[in-house]
N, C-alpha and C positions, 0 to 999 in steps of 0.2 A: 420229524415236523418240528423238536425242538431247534434241530441244523438249519432250518427254513429262520426260525425267529428269531437265532442267536446270528445269525448274518444280515438279516433287516436293520433288526438293533446295531449291529458295527459298521452299517451301511449310512444308517442314517449320523450315530456318532463320524464318522467321516469327512461326511458333508458337513456336519456342525463347524469341528476343527478347519475343515477348507474356506469355511463363510468368516471364522472368527479372523483367520492366516489376512484374507480379502478387507475383510472392517480395519484390520489394525495398519493394516497398508496405504488403505483410504484416509481413515485417519491423521496418519504418520503426512500422506502427501498432501489433502485439506491444507494441516500447519503448514509447510513449504511453502504452497500458492497465498495461506496468508499472509505469511511473511515477506515475502515477494510485492506483494498488493502496497504492504506498510511503507516498502523500499521506494516502490517507483511515486508512492505520493511523498517520501518526507525527500525525495529529490527531482521533481518537481516543484514543490512548495522552496527547496533551496535556489532554482534557478528563475523560478519568479521574485524573490527576494536581493539575488543577485542582478537580477537585470534591474531592478528599482535604484538597486545602491550603486547601480551602475551610471545611470541616468543623475541618478542625484552627485554625482561627482562632477557629472560632465556641466550641470547647469551652474555647481559651486565653482568650477574652473575659468567658467565662461564671465563669471562677473555678476552684477547686478543690472539688472532690466530683461535677461537674458530670461526665456523663459522655454521649456519643452512640453507639449502634448503626448501627457505615459499613458498607455491603455495597458492594460493587466484583466487577464479570464477573471471571469467571478469566482471562479472553482477549479484549483487544480486538482493534477491526476485524483481520482478518487474521492470526489464531487464535498469535499468537507470546506468549511466556510474558516474564509481569517480574515484579518483586518490590516490595514494597515496605516503603522503610525506617522509619520514625519514630520518633527520640533528642530527648530536653530539650537545650536548647545552653542553655548557663549555668549559674548553681546556682542 
């Protein structure tokens, strides 16, 4: 009888150890996924900034009286809010 109890205890320990390994792998994979999401959000926000800057440069090159309707998305990838500030530098 003692043999059966010892085998059961060893089986439970092995299953627990395997679960611990899977949990560690899952946590590491989740962290990598979170980093990838942050990188996608950053790259999308950067793309929006470059688009706005390029359109402002086009307007400034054309001179006074030129206008351009610029449309940007409400939120970049990831759904974070952002503000766009445009000001005239110099005099």
